[in-house]
Backbone as CSV, one residue per row, in Angstrom:
resi,resn,N_x,N_y,N_z,CA_x,CA_y,CA_z,C_x,C_y,C_z
1,MET,-3.450,33.916,-23.512,-2.828,32.684,-22.981,-3.923,31.658,-22.691
2,ASP,-3.593,30.389,-22.905,-4.565,29.337,-22.631,-4.799,29.201,-21.138
3,ALA,-6.041,28.946,-20.759,-6.375,28.735,-19.347,-5.986,27.337,-18.934
4,VAL,-5.511,27.221,-17.709,-5.108,25.925,-17.170,-5.865,25.686,-15.885
5,SER,-6.412,24.510,-15.701,-7.174,24.171,-14.497,-6.237,23.582,-13.460
6,TYR,-6.214,24.170,-12.252,-5.323,23.709,-11.197,-6.111,23.167,-10.009
7,SER,-5.505,22.238,-9.317,-6.046,21.767,-8.041,-4.878,21.605,-7.094
8,ARG,-4.892,22.330,-5.957,-3.735,22.292,-5.073,-3.623,20.965,-4.365
9,VAL,-2.534,20.227,-4.638,-2.210,18.982,-3.918,-0.730,18.690,-4.039
10,GLY,0.199,19.566,-3.891,1.605,19.240,-3.987,2.161,19.582,-5.348
11,SER,3.446,19.404,-5.587,4.020,19.770,-6.868,4.167,18.587,-7.790
12,THR,3.280,17.632,-7.691,3.285,16.511,-8.615,2.080,16.630,-9.519
13,ALA,2.289,16.569,-10.796,1.189,16.782,-11.729,0.680,15.477,-12.291
14,PHE,-0.635,15.409,-12.435,-1.281,14.250,-13.027,-2.144,14.744,-14.183
15,PRO,-1.715,14.568,-15.430,-2.493,15.074,-16.557,-3.892,14.481,-16.586
16,MET,-4.869,15.326,-16.888,-6.254,14.881,-16.940,-6.670,14.496,-18.350
17,SER,-6.045,15.099,-19.350,-6.422,14.817,-20.728,-5.251,15.153,-21.628
18,PRO,-5.277,14.718,-22.895,-4.169,15.018,-23.794,-4.076,16.495,-24.150
19,GLY,-5.069,17.285,-23.813,-5.058,18.694,-24.173,-4.332,19.554,-23.169
20,ASN,-4.861,20.771,-22.970,-4.207,21.725,-22.091,-4.686,21.651,-20.659
21,GLN,-5.576,20.701,-20.330,-6.102,20.593,-18.970,-5.186,19.722,-18.126
22,PHE,-4.814,20.215,-16.955,-3.968,19.455,-16.049,-4.548,19.506,-14.651
23,ASN,-4.330,18.418,-13.908,-4.622,18.426,-12.472,-3.276,18.516,-11.794
24,VAL,-2.887,19.704,-11.342,-1.554,19.922,-10.822,-1.556,19.784,-9.319
25,ALA,-0.663,18.910,-8.816,-0.637,18.641,-7.398,0.103,19.730,-6.672
26,LEU,-0.601,20.551,-5.945,0.016,21.595,-5.135,-0.857,21.881,-3.913
27,GLY,-1.222,20.874,-3.101,-2.055,20.999,-1.906,-3.502,20.681,-2.198
28,ASN,-4.423,20.683,-1.299,-5.835,20.385,-1.580,-6.587,21.701,-1.719
29,TYR,-6.894,22.044,-2.915,-7.575,23.311,-3.193,-8.671,23.028,-4.192
30,SER,-9.816,23.656,-4.018,-10.929,23.383,-4.926,-10.551,23.783,-6.340
31,ASP,-11.007,22.982,-7.312,-10.673,23.233,-8.702,-11.172,24.613,-9.136
32,GLY,-10.358,25.273,-9.915,-10.747,26.567,-10.443,-9.928,26.867,-11.674
33,ASN,-10.288,27.865,-12.417,-9.560,28.212,-13.624,-8.598,29.350,-13.320
34,TYR,-7.334,29.125,-13.656,-6.303,30.124,-13.441,-5.590,30.325,-14.768
35,THR,-5.310,31.552,-15.102,-4.663,31.807,-16.373,-3.173,31.585,-16.245
36,ASP,-2.635,30.844,-17.215,-1.215,30.600,-17.363,-0.595,30.054,-16.087
37,HIS,0.208,30.842,-15.348,1.001,30.312,-14.241,0.488,30.763,-12.883
38,ASP,-0.747,31.179,-12.797,-1.311,31.632,-11.526,-1.590,30.429,-10.636
39,ILE,-0.775,30.221,-9.586,-0.907,29.079,-8.687,-1.662,29.508,-7.437
40,PRO,-2.706,28.787,-7.032,-3.482,29.182,-5.854,-2.646,29.117,-4.586
41,PRO,-2.878,30.015,-3.633,-2.091,30.030,-2.398,-2.497,28.893,-1.467
42,LEU,-1.611,28.620,-0.506,-1.924,27.620,0.510,-3.073,28.114,1.385
43,MET,-3.955,27.194,1.753,-5.077,27.530,2.610,-4.945,26.771,3.923
44,PHE,-5.862,27.046,4.864,-5.816,26.393,6.172,-5.849,24.875,6.031
45,ARG,-6.665,24.397,5.100,-6.775,22.951,4.892,-5.429,22.348,4.496
46,ASP,-4.655,23.085,3.697,-3.341,22.594,3.288,-2.407,22.457,4.489
47,TYR,-2.403,23.470,5.360,-1.557,23.409,6.557,-2.000,22.274,7.478
48,PHE,-3.302,22.088,7.587,-3.813,20.997,8.425,-3.376,19.646,7.865
49,GLU,-3.468,19.483,6.551,-3.059,18.223,5.939,-1.562,17.991,6.097
50,MET,-0.766,19.048,5.988,0.674,18.907,6.219,0.949,18.457,7.651
51,PHE,0.234,19.052,8.598,0.403,18.670,10.001,0.054,17.201,10.211
52,VAL,-1.073,16.762,9.630,-1.485,15.363,9.755,-0.445,14.441,9.132
53,LEU,0.080,14.813,7.965,1.102,14.000,7.304,2.353,13.868,8.165
54,VAL,2.769,14.971,8.774,3.960,14.939,9.626,3.732,14.037,10.834
55,VAL,2.561,14.152,11.462,2.241,13.306,12.620,2.217,11.837,12.216
56,ILE,1.554,11.533,11.090,1.504,10.150,10.610,2.906,9.643,10.303
57,GLY,3.721,10.496,9.675,5.082,10.094,9.344,5.910,9.768,10.573
58,ILE,5.855,10.643,11.582,6.640,10.419,12.804,6.155,9.174,13.542
59,CYS,4.846,9.062,13.735,4.295,7.890,14.429,4.586,6.609,13.658
60,GLY,4.474,6.677,12.328,4.725,5.498,11.511,6.168,5.047,11.570
61,VAL,7.092,5.997,11.506,8.516,5.649,11.572,8.855,5.044,12.931
62,VAL,8.371,5.666,14.001,8.649,5.147,15.349,8.014,3.774,15.542
63,GLY,6.749,3.633,15.174,6.045,2.366,15.372,6.619,1.232,14.551
64,ASN,6.814,1.461,13.261,7.361,0.414,12.400,8.808,0.109,12.735
65,GLY,9.566,1.153,13.072,10.955,0.927,13.467,11.059,0.089,14.729
66,THR,10.188,0.357,15.701,10.173,-0.433,16.941,9.810,-1.879,16.673
67,LEU,8.834,-2.098,15.799,8.426,-3.463,15.453,9.564,-4.231,14.794
68,ILE,10.223,-3.612,13.831,11.338,-4.275,13.141,12.461,-4.588,14.123
69,TYR,12.791,-3.631,14.980,13.855,-3.832,15.972,13.512,-4.984,16.914
70,SER,12.265,-5.056,17.349,11.850,-6.112,18.281,11.981,-7.492,17.651
71,VAL,11.570,-7.621,16.392,11.652,-8.921,15.720,13.107,-9.312,15.477
72,LEU,13.946,-8.340,15.133,15.352,-8.637,14.859,16.119,-9.004,16.122
73,MET,15.818,-8.339,17.229,16.612,-8.502,18.449,16.085,-9.582,19.378
74,ASN,14.840,-9.995,19.221,14.241,-10.984,20.118,13.973,-12.273,19.349
75,LYS,14.745,-13.315,19.642,14.599,-14.587,18.922,13.228,-15.216,19.138
76,ASP,12.652,-14.995,20.310,11.339,-15.580,20.599,10.239,-14.992,19.715
77,MET,10.494,-13.828,19.135,9.486,-13.183,18.294,9.633,-13.538,16.817
78,ARG,10.611,-14.359,16.482,10.855,-14.672,15.067,9.988,-15.831,14.592
79,SER,8.701,-15.666,14.750,7.752,-16.635,14.207,7.387,-16.219,12.785
80,VAL,6.709,-17.108,12.074,6.343,-16.797,10.685,5.460,-15.549,10.589
81,PRO,4.375,-15.456,11.365,3.548,-14.238,11.269,4.321,-12.968,11.593
82,ASN,5.182,-13.029,12.617,5.937,-11.836,13.003,6.940,-11.423,11.934
83,VAL,7.580,-12.409,11.298,8.520,-12.100,10.216,7.788,-11.423,9.058
84,LEU,6.615,-11.935,8.722,5.841,-11.346,7.631,5.338,-9.949,7.985
85,ILE,4.893,-9.776,9.227,4.436,-8.449,9.660,5.598,-7.457,9.661
86,ALA,6.785,-7.926,10.070,7.972,-7.068,10.020,8.309,-6.693,8.580
87,ASN,8.057,-7.608,7.662,8.288,-7.315,6.246,7.380,-6.182,5.765
88,VAL,6.121,-6.221,6.192,5.198,-5.119,5.874,5.700,-3.818,6.493
89,ALA,6.223,-3.904,7.716,6.721,-2.712,8.406,7.891,-2.083,7.656
90,VAL,8.750,-2.914,7.069,9.872,-2.383,6.283,9.349,-1.611,5.072
91,GLY,8.347,-2.181,4.399,7.749,-1.481,3.265,7.093,-0.176,3.671
92,ASP,6.389,-0.187,4.797,5.760,1.041,5.298,6.813,2.082,5.670
93,LEU,7.898,1.614,6.288,8.972,2.519,6.693,9.601,3.187,5.473
94,LEU,9.702,2.435,4.397,10.268,2.979,3.160,9.434,4.140,2.637
95,VAL,8.126,3.930,2.539,7.271,4.985,1.989,7.134,6.152,2.963
96,LEU,7.170,5.877,4.269,7.098,6.953,5.258,8.357,7.814,5.236
97,SER,9.499,7.196,4.969,10.776,7.913,4.994,10.995,8.763,3.745
98,PHE,10.429,8.336,2.612,10.669,9.047,1.361,9.444,9.818,0.872
99,SER,8.330,9.125,0.749,7.163,9.740,0.111,6.512,10.819,0.969
100,VAL,6.435,10.591,2.281,5.801,11.597,3.143,6.575,12.917,3.131
101,PRO,7.920,12.913,3.303,8.649,14.186,3.206,8.494,14.860,1.842
102,LEU,8.496,14.059,0.769,8.327,14.640,-0.566,6.945,15.262,-0.728
103,THR,5.937,14.604,-0.148,4.578,15.142,-0.234,4.459,16.446,0.543
104,VAL,5.056,16.487,1.732,5.034,17.722,2.527,5.766,18.836,1.786
105,LEU,6.909,18.495,1.182,7.663,19.488,0.412,6.834,20.033,-0.746
106,SER,6.035,19.157,-1.346,5.234,19.581,-2.499,4.165,20.606,-2.119
107,TYR,3.785,20.635,-0.841,2.800,21.623,-0.398,3.412,23.026,-0.341
108,ILE,4.673,23.106,0.034,5.296,24.412,0.259,6.105,24.891,-0.942
109,GLN,6.249,24.038,-1.962,6.945,24.420,-3.187,5.939,24.537,-4.325
110,ASP,6.091,25.556,-5.139,5.205,25.721,-6.288,5.585,24.807,-7.444
111,ASP,6.779,24.244,-7.384,7.186,23.302,-8.419,7.981,22.171,-7.786
112,PHE,8.524,21.289,-8.590,9.274,20.137,-8.090,10.764,20.448,-8.206
113,PRO,11.454,20.702,-7.070,12.829,21.203,-7.131,13.909,20.125,-7.076
114,LEU,13.536,18.849,-7.036,14.508,17.794,-6.723,15.050,17.056,-7.938
115,GLY,14.636,17.429,-9.116,15.211,16.838,-10.315,14.492,15.598,-10.803
116,ALA,14.916,15.141,-11.989,14.252,14.022,-12.659,14.390,12.717,-11.886
117,THR,15.553,12.497,-11.266,15.775,11.235,-10.549,14.800,11.080,-9.393
118,MET,14.648,12.127,-8.580,13.730,12.045,-7.446,12.274,11.992,-7.907
119,CYS,11.985,12.561,-9.060,10.633,12.445,-9.618,10.314,10.980,-9.890
120,LYS,11.277,10.270,-10.450,11.083,8.846,-10.739,11.024,8.030,-9.447
121,VAL,11.845,8.415,-8.462,11.815,7.730,-7.167,10.464,7.932,-6.492
122,GLN,9.910,9.137,-6.612,8.609,9.425,-6.017,7.512,8.554,-6.623
123,ALA,7.659,8.184,-7.885,6.696,7.283,-8.520,6.949,5.831,-8.144
124,PHE,8.215,5.491,-7.925,8.631,4.098,-7.729,8.348,3.571,-6.324
125,ILE,8.703,4.341,-5.306,8.663,3.849,-3.926,7.256,3.482,-3.449
126,PRO,6.228,4.306,-3.666,4.894,3.898,-3.192,4.404,2.589,-3.800
127,ILE,4.734,2.338,-5.066,4.298,1.097,-5.703,5.007,-0.097,-5.088
128,VAL,6.299,0.046,-4.801,7.044,-1.038,-4.152,6.466,-1.326,-2.778
129,SER,6.231,-0.285,-1.993,5.658,-0.469,-0.656,4.283,-1.110,-0.729
130,GLU,3.483,-0.663,-1.682,2.144,-1.224,-1.882,2.226,-2.711,-2.227
131,GLY,3.151,-3.062,-3.132,3.322,-4.465,-3.511,3.780,-5.324,-2.354
132,VAL,4.725,-4.806,-1.566,5.216,-5.558,-0.405,4.078,-5.838,0.567
133,SER,3.246,-4.842,0.835,2.130,-5.025,1.770,1.135,-6.063,1.261
134,VAL,0.704,-5.911,0.009,-0.323,-6.805,-0.537,0.191,-8.234,-0.645
135,PHE,1.397,-8.415,-1.178,1.932,-9.768,-1.355,2.258,-10.429,-0.013
136,THR,2.654,-9.618,0.966,2.932,-10.185,2.289,1.644,-10.647,2.957
137,PHE,0.576,-9.872,2.823,-0.715,-10.311,3.368,-1.191,-11.590,2.683
138,THR,-0.886,-11.724,1.396,-1.233,-12.952,0.679,-0.445,-14.133,1.235
139,ALA,0.857,-13.929,1.451,1.688,-14.989,2.030,1.238,-15.331,3.442
140,LEU,0.801,-14.315,4.187,0.324,-14.547,5.549,-0.944,-15.393,5.547
141,SER,-1.813,-15.189,4.566,-3.027,-16.011,4.482,-2.675,-17.475,4.208
142,PHE,-1.658,-17.704,3.385,-1.210,-19.071,3.106,-0.627,-19.714,4.362
143,ASP,0.156,-18.943,5.122,0.731,-19.476,6.361,-0.355,-19.812,7.373
144,ARG,-1.357,-18.938,7.508,-2.443,-19.219,8.457,-3.243,-20.450,8.016
145,TYR,-3.389,-20.634,6.716,-4.072,-21.827,6.198,-3.305,-23.087,6.590
146,ASN,-1.993,-23.070,6.403,-1.179,-24.229,6.782,-1.201,-24.470,8.283
147,ALA,-1.193,-23.389,9.062,-1.165,-23.529,10.516,-2.456,-24.136,11.059
148,ILE,-3.584,-23.845,10.418,-4.878,-24.301,10.935,-5.376,-25.558,10.234
149,VAL,-5.228,-25.605,8.907,-5.773,-26.730,8.142,-4.770,-27.865,7.995
150,ARG,-3.474,-27.528,7.851,-2.447,-28.558,7.670,-1.305,-28.363,8.669
151,PRO,-1.584,-28.452,9.956,-0.550,-28.161,10.963,0.592,-29.164,10.984
152,ILE,0.336,-30.435,10.651,1.381,-31.461,10.708,2.434,-31.204,9.645
153,GLN,2.001,-30.945,8.402,2.958,-30.670,7.335,3.771,-29.418,7.631
154,ARG,3.139,-28.451,8.279,3.821,-27.188,8.569,4.955,-27.390,9.559
155,ARG,4.762,-28.285,10.537,5.789,-28.500,11.558,7.023,-29.189,10.990
156,ARG,6.882,-29.903,9.887,7.991,-30.682,9.343,8.996,-29.844,8.555
157,SER,8.650,-28.629,8.225,9.536,-27.813,7.396,10.083,-26.636,8.197
158,PRO,11.305,-26.159,7.836,11.896,-24.998,8.518,11.188,-23.714,8.095
159,VAL,10.033,-23.469,8.705,9.132,-22.435,8.198,9.705,-21.021,8.289
160,VAL,10.434,-20.703,9.357,10.943,-19.341,9.505,11.970,-19.037,8.418
161,ARG,12.877,-19.965,8.178,13.882,-19.764,7.129,13.212,-19.634,5.761
162,ARG,12.232,-20.485,5.525,11.511,-20.427,4.253,10.754,-19.108,4.121
163,THR,10.224,-18.611,5.232,9.495,-17.344,5.207,10.418,-16.182,4.856
164,CYS,11.649,-16.225,5.325,12.620,-15.179,4.972,12.890,-15.175,3.468
165,VAL,12.976,-16.365,2.884,13.158,-16.468,1.430,11.940,-15.896,0.709
166,VAL,10.756,-16.218,1.219,9.516,-15.685,0.636,9.506,-14.156,0.712
167,ALA,9.955,-13.606,1.837,9.987,-12.147,2.003,10.902,-11.495,0.969
168,VAL,12.050,-12.114,0.724,12.974,-11.588,-0.293,12.323,-11.635,-1.674
169,CYS,11.660,-12.741,-1.985,10.976,-12.878,-3.278,9.874,-11.831,-3.435
170,ILE,9.185,-11.543,-2.341,8.135,-10.512,-2.375,8.726,-9.162,-2.770
171,TRP,9.871,-8.830,-2.202,10.520,-7.564,-2.532,10.969,-7.526,-3.991
172,VAL,11.478,-8.642,-4.482,11.920,-8.698,-5.882,10.741,-8.443,-6.823
173,VAL,9.617,-9.109,-6.551,8.424,-8.935,-7.396,7.900,-7.501,-7.296
174,ALA,7.862,-6.949,-6.084,7.367,-5.580,-5.894,8.245,-4.566,-6.627
175,VAL,9.558,-4.768,-6.565,10.481,-3.871,-7.275,10.267,-3.968,-8.782
176,CYS,10.093,-5.185,-9.282,9.854,-5.373,-10.721,8.575,-4.668,-11.174
177,LEU,7.546,-4.705,-10.338,6.292,-4.027,-10.682,6.409,-2.506,-10.573
178,GLY,7.353,-2.047,-9.754,7.527,-0.606,-9.594,8.412,0.034,-10.645
179,ILE,9.264,-0.760,-11.290,10.212,-0.218,-12.268,9.527,0.506,-13.431
180,PRO,8.443,-0.044,-14.023,7.812,0.683,-15.141,7.387,2.106,-14.794
181,SER,6.990,2.340,-13.545,6.558,3.684,-13.160,7.702,4.687,-13.248
182,MET,8.948,4.208,-13.093,10.102,5.099,-13.195,10.281,5.594,-14.631
183,PHE,9.922,4.763,-15.594,10.034,5.167,-16.995,8.862,6.048,-17.426
184,LEU,7.733,5.902,-16.748,6.559,6.701,-17.100,6.607,8.098,-16.486
185,ALA,7.243,8.238,-15.316,7.321,9.544,-14.647,8.317,10.449,-15.375
186,PHE,8.003,11.748,-15.425,8.907,12.683,-16.094,8.661,14.096,-15.587
187,LEU,9.641,14.957,-15.825,9.519,16.369,-15.479,8.978,17.144,-16.675
188,SER,8.111,18.105,-16.390,7.566,18.965,-17.441,8.020,20.405,-17.197
189,TYR,8.537,21.032,-18.260,8.991,22.423,-18.184,8.070,23.344,-18.982
190,GLU,6.895,22.849,-19.374,6.013,23.620,-20.245,5.355,24.793,-19.528
191,MET,5.129,24.664,-18.198,4.474,25.744,-17.446,5.530,26.625,-16.773
192,LYS,6.389,27.218,-17.557,7.471,28.026,-17.001,6.898,29.162,-16.168
193,PRO,7.545,29.494,-15.027,8.837,28.997,-14.548,8.743,27.734,-13.689
194,TYR,7.586,27.073,-13.667,7.399,25.924,-12.790,7.862,24.641,-13.464
195,VAL,8.481,23.778,-12.651,8.892,22.447,-13.102,8.002,21.442,-12.382
196,LEU,7.273,20.635,-13.129,6.303,19.714,-12.541,6.714,18.272,-12.774
197,CYS,6.497,17.461,-11.750,6.773,16.021,-11.846,5.477,15.307,-12.207
198,PHE,5.447,14.709,-13.381,4.261,13.984,-13.840,4.427,12.504,-13.515
199,ILE,3.553,11.997,-12.659,3.577,10.583,-12.289,2.404,9.896,-12.971
200,LEU,2.707,8.881,-13.758,1.686,8.095,-14.459,0.718,8.986,-15.236
201,PRO,1.161,9.561,-16.352,0.256,10.362,-17.185,-0.826,9.481,-17.789
202,HIS,-2.039,9.581,-17.269,-3.090,8.610,-17.575,-3.572,8.645,-19.019
203,PHE,-3.245,9.705,-19.766,-3.737,9.754,-21.136,-2.891,8.906,-22.086
204,THR,-1.765,8.352,-21.627,-0.937,7.518,-22.498,-1.359,6.059,-22.390
205,LEU,-1.227,5.334,-23.488,-1.596,3.925,-23.517,-0.721,3.116,-22.568
206,GLN,0.580,3.449,-22.521,1.496,2.711,-21.651,1.090,2.822,-20.188
207,ALA,0.688,4.023,-19.777,0.283,4.218,-18.381,-0.996,3.452,-18.070
208,ARG,-1.920,3.425,-19.012,-3.171,2.693,-18.786,-2.907,1.194,-18.662
209,ILE,-2.047,0.667,-19.530,-1.685,-0.751,-19.445,-1.022,-1.044,-18.106
210,HIS,-0.145,-0.142,-17.677,0.545,-0.306,-16.394,-0.445,-0.329,-15.241
211,GLU,-1.425,0.562,-15.259,-2.398,0.631,-14.177,-3.302,-0.597,-14.139
212,VAL,-3.732,-1.067,-15.312,-4.570,-2.269,-15.361,-3.786,-3.477,-14.863
213,THR,-2.526,-3.579,-15.269,-1.675,-4.689,-14.817,-1.483,-4.648,-13.311
214,ARG,-1.247,-3.450,-12.784,-1.100,-3.297,-11.336,-2.362,-3.708,-10.605
215,CYS,-3.496,-3.290,-11.125,-4.768,-3.623,-10.480,-4.974,-5.136,-10.433
216,LEU,-4.628,-5.814,-11.512,-4.790,-7.272,-11.552,-3.807,-7.965,-10.616
217,LEU,-2.526,-7.593,-10.713,-1.478,-8.293,-9.971,-1.419,-7.900,-8.502
218,MET,-1.874,-6.691,-8.168,-1.720,-6.208,-6.801,-3.044,-6.039,-6.069
219,TYR,-4.147,-6.380,-6.732,-5.435,-6.310,-6.038,-6.326,-7.507,-6.353
220,VAL,-6.682,-7.692,-7.614,-7.656,-8.725,-7.977,-7.135,-10.121,-7.653
221,ILE,-5.940,-10.454,-8.136,-5.389,-11.798,-7.902,-5.075,-12.031,-6.425
222,PRO,-4.354,-11.112,-5.737,-4.119,-11.328,-4.300,-5.404,-11.436,-3.488
223,LEU,-6.398,-10.591,-3.793,-7.663,-10.649,-3.054,-8.354,-11.988,-3.275
224,THR,-8.286,-12.511,-4.494,-8.878,-13.820,-4.782,-8.189,-14.918,-3.983
225,ILE,-6.853,-14.888,-3.955,-6.090,-15.898,-3.207,-6.390,-15.801,-1.718
226,ILE,-6.352,-14.581,-1.183,-6.622,-14.382,0.242,-8.028,-14.849,0.596
227,THR,-8.988,-14.516,-0.249,-10.375,-14.935,0.000,-10.494,-16.449,0.029
228,CYS,-9.849,-17.127,-0.923,-9.909,-18.595,-0.970,-9.314,-19.213,0.290
229,TYR,-8.133,-18.757,0.685,-7.475,-19.339,1.858,-8.272,-19.083,3.133
230,TYR,-8.739,-17.867,3.310,-9.461,-17.562,4.543,-10.845,-18.203,4.572
231,CYS,-11.446,-18.404,3.412,-12.713,-19.149,3.385,-12.483,-20.606,3.777
232,LEU,-11.388,-21.192,3.293,-11.045,-22.566,3.684,-10.765,-22.653,5.183
233,ILE,-10.084,-21.630,5.710,-9.823,-21.589,7.153,-11.137,-21.499,7.924
234,ALA,-12.032,-20.628,7.478,-13.320,-20.467,8.163,-14.127,-21.759,8.122
235,ILE,-14.132,-22.432,6.971,-14.852,-23.710,6.856,-14.279,-24.735,7.818
236,GLN,-12.943,-24.798,7.888,-12.291,-25.746,8.798,-12.647,-25.451,10.253
237,LEU,-12.663,-24.177,10.612,-12.980,-23.799,11.992,-14.433,-24.107,12.332
238,PHE,-15.340,-23.832,11.410,-16.753,-24.155,11.645,-16.955,-25.664,11.785
239,GLN,-16.310,-26.443,10.916,-16.452,-27.898,10.970,-15.871,-28.461,12.262
240,SER,-14.705,-27.955,12.659,-14.083,-28.462,13.884,-14.901,-28.101,15.113
241,SER,-15.596,-26.955,15.070,-16.434,-26.580,16.218,-17.651,-27.494,16.321
242,ARG,-18.159,-27.980,15.170,-19.296,-28.909,15.189,-18.871,-30.304,15.630
243,ASP,-17.645,-30.698,15.260,-17.171,-32.044,15.570,-16.764,-32.213,17.028
244,MET,-16.627,-31.095,17.757,-16.222,-31.194,19.159,-17.366,-31.771,19.983
245,PRO,-17.049,-32.552,21.025,-18.100,-33.123,21.875,-18.982,-32.032,22.465
246,GLY,-20.270,-32.318,22.567,-21.218,-31.324,23.060,-21.266,-31.226,24.568
247,GLU,-20.709,-32.206,25.265,-20.794,-32.211,26.718,-19.625,-31.444,27.314
248,GLY,-19.885,-30.790,28.395,-18.824,-30.102,29.119,-18.735,-28.637,28.735
249,HIS,-18.512,-27.834,29.744,-18.439,-26.384,29.541,-17.213,-26.003,28.721
250,GLN,-16.063,-26.670,28.960,-14.824,-26.323,28.279,-14.923,-26.570,26.777
251,GLU,-15.504,-27.730,26.392,-15.642,-28.041,24.969,-16.565,-27.038,24.286
252,SER,-17.651,-26.672,24.953,-18.585,-25.701,24.389,-17.929,-24.334,24.227
253,LYS,-17.110,-23.961,25.191,-16.406,-22.679,25.129,-15.417,-22.656,23.968
254,GLN,-14.692,-23.772,23.762,-13.746,-23.853,22.649,-14.467,-23.792,21.305
255,ALA,-15.616,-24.436,21.214,-16.388,-24.414,19.967,-16.841,-22.998,19.633
256,ARG,-17.307,-22.266,20.639,-17.733,-20.881,20.409,-16.549,-20.015,19.990
257,ALA,-15.395,-20.262,20.620,-14.198,-19.487,20.278,-13.787,-19.730,18.826
258,ARG,-13.881,-20.976,18.368,-13.533,-21.297,16.983,-14.501,-20.642,15.999
259,ARG,-15.780,-20.616,16.344,-16.757,-19.968,15.463,-16.516,-18.460,15.390
260,ARG,-16.177,-17.856,16.534,-15.871,-16.419,16.534,-14.634,-16.134,15.693
261,LEU,-13.633,-17.004,15.804,-12.412,-16.830,15.022,-12.703,-16.955,13.529
262,ALA,-13.559,-17.902,13.171,-13.926,-18.074,11.762,-14.608,-16.822,11.220
263,LYS,-15.499,-16.246,12.007,-16.178,-15.019,11.573,-15.190,-13.856,11.470
264,ALA,-14.252,-13.789,12.419,-13.249,-12.720,12.387,-12.377,-12.824,11.140
265,VAL,-12.048,-14.057,10.746,-11.242,-14.284,9.551,-11.958,-13.751,8.312
266,LEU,-13.248,-14.027,8.201,-14.022,-13.549,7.057,-14.140,-12.024,7.066
267,VAL,-14.252,-11.444,8.245,-14.308,-9.985,8.354,-12.998,-9.364,7.873
268,LEU,-11.860,-10.006,8.186,-10.558,-9.510,7.742,-10.474,-9.463,6.222
269,VAL,-10.984,-10.495,5.573,-10.994,-10.519,4.104,-11.823,-9.358,3.562
270,PHE,-12.980,-9.135,4.160,-13.862,-8.054,3.727,-13.179,-6.698,3.902
271,ILE,-12.529,-6.496,5.042,-11.849,-5.227,5.317,-10.721,-5.002,4.319
272,PHE,-9.941,-6.055,4.044,-8.843,-5.948,3.089,-9.366,-5.489,1.726
273,GLY,-10.432,-6.140,1.255,-10.985,-5.796,-0.049,-11.531,-4.384,-0.100
274,ILE,-12.249,-3.971,0.943,-12.856,-2.642,0.979,-11.797,-1.542,1.065
275,CYS,-10.762,-1.756,1.884,-9.744,-0.718,2.090,-8.916,-0.461,0.829
276,TRP,-8.610,-1.511,0.076,-7.792,-1.344,-1.119,-8.615,-0.975,-2.347
277,PHE,-9.926,-1.212,-2.309,-10.767,-0.987,-3.491,-10.714,0.461,-3.997
278,PRO,-10.909,1.483,-3.140,-10.872,2.864,-3.651,-9.520,3.230,-4.249
279,HIS,-8.446,2.693,-3.658,-7.098,3.019,-4.129,-6.909,2.626,-5.587
280,PHE,-7.403,1.451,-5.953,-7.221,0.981,-7.323,-8.309,1.492,-8.259
281,MET,-9.531,1.613,-7.765,-10.614,2.026,-8.644,-10.504,3.492,-9.058
282,ARG,-9.911,4.333,-8.226,-9.789,5.748,-8.597,-8.814,5.943,-9.747
283,ARG,-8.021,4.909,-10.044,-7.075,4.999,-11.144,-7.704,4.617,-12.460
């Protein structure tokens, strides 16, 4: 029988090459060679990771659910930033409610027992949530730019209502970007008796095109837009701090506060880029 290389990380499989080599998701286990259908057992690290996932899932559902409830029930909290942050919370709640339980299930199951439909859903939901988060942060950078650089124009328009429309558009775009992954994901019955869910088989041309497109639309372009807006905000804050009168303790304090805010804005851009970089580059 041909040897198959396994790595424990759940029951979702990610093909490594067009040949017989597979990286099979069934928990975190060091790579090794197993003949045919020999699946490595769960180890302490796997149980620890399951525990961490459950804790993150519970805390995430409670925290994001509380945030959404607060924005919906309290009219005073329905500002543009809060609406956008609540939009991110909805996306996070989606992936926490579906993907985390599926991931935990994949640790304790040797195969994928939920059928082809849930296999496609498992590929679809994380991409939608990812798109909602990235595009919402991009919209938030535009709103902060208007609030600081063009405050007069911002006051003249019904910004909260417009922001709700923007949030809906963000979801539409994120769903459209997630749909191709549903067609790429499939169940494999070749490693009988195990049924494996293959998400984004990287050896296919279609999957590679999909990943490059995702990287451009959900990382490179949004990061460029966010960087431009926040750099403009930082420049405006630095200039306004210089233009303030030099006399008086209060004016000096406000100038220092604006400079600190400008630096914090630039740090946020850096953090955004660094945090998302490994996610896209590993693909």
